[in-house]
Each structure stands twice: as C-alpha cells, then as structure tokens.
N, C-alpha and C positions, 0 to 999 in steps of 0.2 A: 275381633279376628283383623278385620281390615288396619285396627290403627298399629298392632303386633305387627301386620307385616313392613307398616312405616317404619318404625324403628328398628326393625330389623335392616330394611334399606338404608335409614341413616348409618348403622353402624359398618355397614358392611360397604358405603360409599364413601363413609369419609373417616373411617378408624384410623385413630392417632397413633403415630409409630416415627420411632425416630425421631422426636421431635427435636429440632435443632434451634443454634441463637441465631438463626441469619432473621427472622425478624424482630426479634431486642436488638440484634445491632441496627437495624432500618428505623428505629425510632430511638431518637436521643433522649426519651424523658423516661423510659423504660429499664430500670436497674435490675440486677440478679440478686432475686434475695425475695423481694417484692412476694405479698401470696398471690397477685393478679398477673403476674409473670406468666407462666406455663398456661394460663387459657389463653392470654392476646396472643403468644407465639402458634399456639396450635389450632386457633382459626384463623389467624392472621396467614398462616403459610394453606389455608385450606381456602382463600380468597375471600372469607366471611365477613374480613371488617379490613378495614387499612384505616392508613394514617392521613396526616395531615400536610399541604405543600412544605412546611417549614421543616418537616423530618419528627415532628411531634407526634406522641398518639392521642396526649389529654386524657389518663384515666379519668378522672375527676370528672369531665366535664359529664352532661346531663345527654340521654338519647331520647329520642323521639318517637311517634309511634311508627313515624314509616320507620325509619332505623332499624327499628328490632324486628318489624312483620318482614322487612327485607332481609334480616339475619336470621330470622329464624324459618321461615320459608324456604329459602334457601337451604338448609341446614336438615331440612326433611328427603333432600333429593328429590322431591317430585319437579314437574315441570308445570312450569308458572306460564297460563297465557300471555300472551303478549297482545292488549287491546287499547291501550292506551291513547288517548286521543290529546290532542294537541291543549293547550292551558289547565290539562287535570295532572294533580300531583302525583311526581315521578314515581312513589312507591301506589299506588292506587291499583296496578296488578292484583301487588301482594297480598293487597287488604282482599280486594274482592275475592280472590284464591281462598283466603283463610274463610271466608266468610261458607263458600260454596263447598267447603271440605268440612264445614260446620266446629271448626277451630272456636271460633266464637259468633257472634249476632250482630245484626249491622246496628239494633238496638242498645247492644253493649258498647260496640265501638261505631264513632260515627267517623264516615271517610274527612272532615273540619279538624279532626284532630291530629290527622297525618305529621302534621309539623310541628305541633305541640311536644312537650317532653311527658315521658310514660312514665307512670305510676309504678311503684311496685308490685301493686294491688293489679292490675292491668296486665301487667309482665308474668304474673301466678295463672292469669284468666287463658295468655295465650298457650302458654308451656303445657297447661293443666288439658287445654283443649290437642295439641298435639298428642300426646299421651296416651290419651284416650284409655281405651281399657286394659290397657296395659299395667298400669298400677290399679291394686285395688288396697284400698285405706278403710275400714270398717270397725264395726264393733270399738272394743277396747281399746284398740290400738288406736284408732281415730280419735278417743276420748284424750288419751294419753300423748297421742301427736300435737293437740290444740292444747290442751294444757299446760306443756314445754313451753309455748311459746308465749309471754306475760299479755302482748298486745293485737292479740287474734281469737275471737270467740263468736260465738252464733248471730252476734250484732256485727260483725266487720264483715264491709262487702268482699263478696268472692270466699269467705273464709272456705268454706268449702274446695275449691281449687287451690287458695294457697295450702291448703292442709294436705291435699293428694301430694303436692309438687314437693313439700317435705318428705312425707311417708315414701316418694319418688329418689329421695337423695339429691333430690338436686337444689333445692335451697336448704338454704342451715342458716339464716339470720345472722344478726349480730354477737359479740361476745357478751352482751349484757341480756341474753335470753328473749330479744324484741325482732319483731321484722319490718315493722315500722311500713304499713301496707300505705301509708298517702304519702313516702317521701317520693321523691322521682329518683328513676335508676341512673348511675352513671354508666360509664364506658365499659369502666374495668368489672364492674359487675354482671353488666350483660354479655363480654367476654369469659366468664365461669359458668354463666348458666347457659351459655349457647357449649359450650366446651363440656357440659354435664350433660347434657342433652347429647350430642353426637358418639360419646365415649362412658359407656357405661360403666368402666374402671375407674373413672373417676368422682363416682357417685358415692355418699356416705350414707347408708341407709343404718339409721338405729334403730339397737332392738326395744323390745317392750321394757325393758330393765335399765336402760339405759337412760329412758327419759326421764327426767327430772321436773315436778310440778313448781309451775314459776307462778308467783303471786300475781293477780289481773294489777292493772294499772289503773287509776283512776277513768271510768268510762262515761263520765259527765261530760255532754255535749258544752261548746263556749258558751254558748246562750247559756245553763242551766249555771254553768260556774260564774259567770258577772253579773246573774240575776240574783244570786244568792250572795256578793258581795254587796251588791247595792243596797239589798234587803235587810242585812245582820251587819254591815259595815267592814272596814278593812280588816282583814283576821291579822293574827300575829305571827311573819311567818318565823318559823327556827329551822335555821340551817347548820348542820352537821356535818365538816369538811369532811370526814371517814366514811358515812353512810352518803352523804349526796355529791358526789365528783366521782365522775369516771373520766376515761380516756378515750377522745373522739378516734376519729378514723386515721388522722395526721398524730397521735401520739400525744397531744398535747392534754393536760390534765383541766377537766372544765365540769362546770355544775350540769348534773342532771336534768334529762329533758324536762319531767316531772314536776323537780325541786325549779327549774327556772321559768316553768309555766307558772308556777302563783304567783312569782313576782311579775311576769308579764300582764297576769291578767287582770291586778289590781292596779298597771298602769292604763290598762286597756279601758276599766269600769270608768275612768276620770275624764275620757276625750270629748271631747265637746266642740259644738259647733256653734257660733251665736252671728247675730249682725248688730250693729251698734252705729247711729249717724252715718248711715250708708256705707260702711265699711264691714269684711264679712270676715271671722277671725277662728280658727282652730287653737284648742288646748290642752293639752294633756298633761298628768302632773306625774313622774315617774316615781316609786318608791325607793330607799336607801337598798342598798346593794350589801352584803358582804364584803369586806376588805380583799381584794384582786379581782374584782369581779366589776362590772360595767355596763352600762344599756349602750345601745345605738340603734338610731333610729331613722327613718327616712321617711319622708311623708309626698307625692307627687298628685297635684292636680290635674283631674281629665275634664276637658271641654268637650261640651257638644260639637265644636266645629274638629274635633278631633285635634285641636291643636295643645299639647301639654307643654306645662309650664317647667320651668326648673324645680328639680328635688331640692326638698328643704331635707337637709342630712342634719343630724344631732348625736352627739356623743358624751359622753360622761369624761373620758378621756383626753388627755393634756396634751397629744398631737395634734387635733384642730385648733383653729383659730376660735379666740376667745367668743362672738358672736354664734358661732356654733354648738359649741356647748353648753350642756345640760348644768342648768345655776345652781346653786348649791341650794334652792330651794326647791326642786327637781321639779318645776312647772315654767313647761314649756308655753307661749302665746306665739303664732304666727299669722300674719295678714294674708288673707285668698287675695294676691294684689290682681288687677287689670281683668277685672270681671265687672261689665255695666249693669247687668241680673242675675240674679240668684238663679232665673233658670238655663242660664249659659255654662253652670257647672255639673258635669255630668258625676264624677265622682270624687274622690280623695284616696288615695292609694295607700295603706300604711302597714309598712313594715317593721317590727320591732325582734328586736335579739338582744340575752344574756348571756354578755362574750368574758373569758379568762381577760382581765389585761395582761397580755404579752407586749403591751409597748409601741403596736402598730393601731393604726385608726380603728381599724375594725373587729382588732382580738382574734381570739380563735372560742368558734361558738361548736356548740352542741346542740342548742335549739333557735329556730327560727318561728317567729309567726310573722305570719301573712292577714292583713284585715283589709277591708273593701267596705270605705263606708259609702253606700251609691245614692246618691239624693237625685230621684226624678220627682217632679213637683213637691221636691221638700221635707219627704217625709223617706223615703224609703232606704231601709237598713240590710246590706248583706257582712257576714262574717266568712271567712274563709281560713283555714287552718292549712298548712304547711311547713311539713317539719323537716328537720335534718339539712339545712341548708336550700331546699330546693326553692326555685326562682318563684316569686310570686304573680309572676305574671302568666300561670298557664289557668284557664279557664278552666277544663275538666277537673281540678284542684282545688276550685273557690267550692267550696259549703257553705250553701245558703242557708243560716237560720232566721229566724222574726223575734226580734227581743220587744219584753212588752212597754217598751221606752221608746221616743223616737225624737229625732233632733228633727227643729221647726226654725228655722231663721227667724229674728224678732223681726 
C-alpha cells in the first residue's frame, strides 16, 4: 500500500498537462515529430532533466546511474535528505535514499557505479522498485509478457523487474521485439521512461491477446560460441538480406545483431598475442563480409602505470589511410610498443563492429562487441559483451568469462 501512495503522489505532484513547445525550442537538436520529443518536453518542463550549455539536449547520449537515480527519485516527489560530504559523488544522496526506500540494494548497485553509464536492465530494476506493489503481473500473463520479448527469459539478470516494467506499460522495447538489457540507456529513452512513470496516461499496457510469442535469440555465452568455433572450425555463415537486416534507431538499414555476431565471433576466435625476438604482437583475422558491409575495430593497450598508448584503429572502409585498412587477406598484426617487459602490460581493450558501409569511417552499426583481453601474470582472459553501440569502458557491463585456452607470451 505504501508504494501505491507514492505513485499517487507522483501523479498528483507531476501530472503532465498543457505540454508546450518551450523546452523543444530551448534544445536546438530536438525536432517536432520525433518519438522522444513529447517525453523530453514533459520532464524538462518539470525540471527533471536539462540540456547542455551549447543549447543541445543530445538525445542519443548515454545516461549514468547517478543521472537516472536523480531523475527517478525526484520524480517520486519524495524528500531526499541532503547528507553529502565533500568529495562524495553529487548523486550520493539519491543513491542512499533509493536503498533506504527499498528500491534496490547496495549489493545490486554500488556507489562506485554512479558515474558509469547505466544499462537498461538496471534501469528496469530501479523503475520496478519504485512501482512496488502497484503492478501485479503473474501467472499466464507474466509468461506471455516474457515470451513477447525475444531476449529476456529466466536467465536474464533482473528478468522479473524487466517483465514487471513491461506489464506496467512503462517499457515497450524495440521494434524487433528485443529489450537489449545489456545496452546502455540514452537520454531520450530515460526521458520516455520517467514520463511514463509520472503520467499513467502515457503508458501502454498490452492485453493478453495482444502479446505475441517471439522466437528466442541464441543464448549461448560468448565463451561457448567461440569455444565451439575453436573445436569445430570456422562455420559457413549464410547471409540473407531479406531476413538478416533491420533498420537501426537512426533509420539506417543495417545487419541484424545476431547475424553480425556470427561474423564477429569468427574474428574474435582468431585473436592472438605472442612474443618474438623481444617484441610483442597482437594479430587477428577478419572473415569476409557480404557486399555493403565492413568491419571496424579499435585496440588500445593499457599499462600498469595507467599510461594508455594510442588506439590502433582499423577498418575495411576506403576512407581511412592505407596503413589503417584491413588488408585483403583479412589479417591485421600490430606490435605492442613502448614496453620493456610483459608485466608492464595490464590489458588490451578491443572493440569490433560490423557496420553498413555508408561512406563514412565508422559506418552505420547495429551491433558492437567490446572485449577485453586482460593479462595479469600473462594468463588471464576476460570477455565483455556490450551491445547497441554502448561504450566499452563501462565496468559494470563487462561480463567475465573464462576460456579453456589462455594466451601466454612466448
């Protein structure tokens, strides 16, 4: 009952009425007719989100844990005690209040994460906590809700909270019926979620008969997929333009994530590190892609003294200088320089993407993989999967896996 009172207070205090274009006219990059414009206007008028000094809103920019907690906790209308001490994160009071109210636990969201981009699954955790017992999804309806989202099932972290937020009509996912729980949350998406949280009239609650069962995506881990390639050899990947393409959020026709993943896994299975004559190298071989697509990749060395070296960027596109192109053979070998001993190297970060070749350096992507090969004492591997153009340098989204093969310097 306590949570029902909270939601009632939200609606009473922040009910959206007579939404004007005042906020839209303030933001130079927010246009009429976009799906996110009404939500941005609504919560900006309520002071729950603001733009940047240059007059932009940057709808595709990522949102941190601290930023989303600030918006969500202010939206509840509750009084958040100010106890922050000098040197503490600016959002620490919102963080502590969320724990006190039982919206999440400290073991689920750590204070050290407040400056990191928040993933969509953790956004759902917070939203579900605020909703409390106002939303009851159970039985056949719960099963139908979950079956209507192709990439959420009992193995998905916070699948219950995600499903409840769907049942409340606050989440609707993507047009391809995915939720993409590991993807980061954009400012536009955050505005939409907060708007629906404070205004029930903006929610879309689907009836049982409106829910359609979606085929589940391949749920093998990256470890399992690559191990299978190493054991059985490189698979013959078949690309069908009519079924393996989709439009991304910017309207570009791109390769679907699950198909792009097949090509990227083959590339990742070839990644090697080795030493020779006192020098150290990284090598990787990219498979051939269908016409109209290209690989884009970047590798960055991180040293124990925290002095990062220049990123190695490579692409199959024609727009980069010749030395940064992936050659016809598909194999790229780079020397890891400025290193006196192996134990100076902490890790090599690598990001690989399959992109539609639209004539730019980076192209238009649907899928990104981020992977870290971490080297501590020469034998430690860790993989990180981060989809939908999320930045790779987000510690909470790096999912550690252990391969049954390790790379050791010769």
